[in-house]
C-alpha positions in Angstrom: -8.8 -0.9 -48.5 -7.8 -3.6 -46.0 -8.6 -3.6 -42.4 -5.8 -2.1 -40.3 -5.2 -3.8 -37.0 -3.5 -2.2 -34.0 -1.9 -4.5 -31.5 -1.5 -3.2 -28.0 -0.4 -4.9 -24.8 -0.8 -3.7 -21.2 3.0 -3.2 -20.9 2.9 -0.8 -23.8 1.0 1.7 -21.6 2.3 3.9 -18.8 1.4 2.2 -15.5 -1.2 4.2 -13.7 -2.2 2.8 -10.4 -4.0 5.8 -8.9 -7.5 5.0 -10.1 -7.2 1.7 -8.3 -7.1 3.8 -5.1 -10.3 5.6 -6.0 -12.1 2.3 -6.5 -10.6 0.9 -3.3 -11.7 4.0 -1.4 -15.3 3.5 -2.7 -15.1 -0.2 -1.6 -14.0 0.8 1.9 -16.9 3.3 2.2 -19.4 0.7 0.9 -18.1 -2.1 3.2 -18.1 0.1 6.3 -21.6 1.5 5.6 -23.1 -1.9 5.0 -21.1 -4.3 7.1 -18.9 -2.3 9.6 -15.2 -1.7 10.2 -14.4 -5.3 10.8 -15.6 -6.2 7.3 -13.2 -3.6 5.9 -10.3 -5.1 8.0 -11.2 -8.6 6.9 -11.4 -7.6 3.2 -8.0 -5.8 3.3 -6.3 -8.6 5.1 -7.6 -11.3 2.7 -6.7 -9.2 -0.3 -3.3 -8.3 0.9 -2.4 -11.9 2.1 -3.2 -13.2 -1.4 -2.0 -10.4 -3.6 1.3 -9.9 -1.8 2.1 -13.6 -1.2 5.2 -13.4 -3.4 6.4 -10.4 -1.5 5.7 -12.2 1.8 7.8 -15.2 0.7 10.6 -12.9 -0.4 10.6 -11.2 3.0 10.7 -14.6 4.7 13.7 -15.6 2.7 15.6 -12.3 2.3 14.5 -9.9 5.1 13.3 -6.4 4.6 15.3 -5.8 1.3 12.5 -6.9 -1.0 10.0 -4.8 0.9 12.2 -1.7 0.6 12.5 -2.3 -3.2 8.8 -2.8 -3.5 8.0 0.5 -1.8 10.7 2.4 -3.7 9.2 1.2 -6.9 5.6 1.9 -6.0 6.2 5.4 -4.7 8.5 6.2 -7.7 5.6 5.2 -10.1 3.0 7.2 -8.1 5.1 10.2 -7.5 5.0 10.0 -3.7 6.8 12.5 -1.5 8.5 9.9 0.6 11.7 8.8 2.3 12.5 5.2 2.9 15.0 4.6 5.6 16.4 1.2 6.5 18.2 0.8 9.8 22.0 0.1 9.7 21.5 -3.5 10.8 18.7 -4.1 8.2 16.2 -5.1 10.9 13.9 -2.0 10.6 12.5 0.0 7.7 10.8 3.3 8.2 8.7 4.8 5.4 7.9 8.4 5.9 5.3 9.7 3.6 4.9 13.5 3.5 1.9 13.5 1.2 0.1 10.3 0.1 -0.2 10.2 -3.7 -3.3 8.0 -3.5 -5.1 10.3 -1.1 -4.1 13.3 -3.2 -5.6 11.7 -6.3 -8.9 10.8 -4.5 -9.2 14.4 -3.1 -8.3 16.0 -6.5 -11.2 14.2 -8.1 -13.6 15.6 -5.4 -14.3 12.2 -3.8 -14.9 11.9 -0.1 -12.1 9.9 1.5 -13.1 6.9 3.6 -12.4 7.6 7.3 -10.9 4.1 7.3 -8.4 4.8 4.5 -5.5 4.6 7.0 -6.3 0.8 7.2 -4.8 0.5 3.6 -1.5 1.0 5.4 -2.1 -0.5 8.8 -4.0 -3.7 7.9 -2.3 -4.3 4.5 1.2 -3.9 6.0 0.3 -6.2 8.9 -0.9 -8.8 6.3 2.3 -8.5 4.3 4.2 -9.3 7.4 2.1 -12.4 8.4 4.2 -15.5 8.6 7.5 -13.5 8.5 9.8 -12.5 11.3 8.7 -8.9 10.9 5.8 -6.8 12.1 4.3 -3.6 10.7 3.1 -0.6 12.7 1.5 2.6 11.5 3.3 5.0 13.8 1.6 8.2 12.7 -1.1 9.2 10.3 -2.6 12.5 9.1 -6.0 11.9 7.6 -6.0 15.2 5.7 -2.8 14.5 3.7 -2.1 10.9 4.2 1.2 11.8 5.7 2.4 8.9 7.8 5.2 6.9 9.2 5.1 3.2 8.5 7.5 1.0 10.4 8.5 -2.6 9.7 10.7 -4.2 12.3 11.7 -7.6 13.7 9.0 -8.9 15.9 11.3 -9.3 18.9 12.5 -5.6 18.8 9.6 -4.1 20.8 
């Protein structure tokens, strides 16, 4: 009998991002314990600036529209209980998360959540906005559920 060979590509699989959040959570705990909060902030900023550079460029060129599409896609994949609300003039985008799917996944596995997990919104969103006309603010955050309000707005609106 001949050898049967199965070919499989990453795109053949259902995308599951949630385990990334578990690994990231462990990295945050490790970095804080061994190097302090500033190391966590530096790591997240460096990662986000590099990883999201195409999104940053799109925001520079097109405004908040690409950011809205990005968050709609991510929360649809992860099953987030979220509303994404652009302002009428397109200069502000509010993301209201009622329960964070990443935090729920970490908690469901019994892992301790890093007390700095909120920085995955705060610092990452700030880094996404670096070099654009927009700024990001974490308006509200509930550490027990990950419920939060993330706001993106023109820098000159405050």
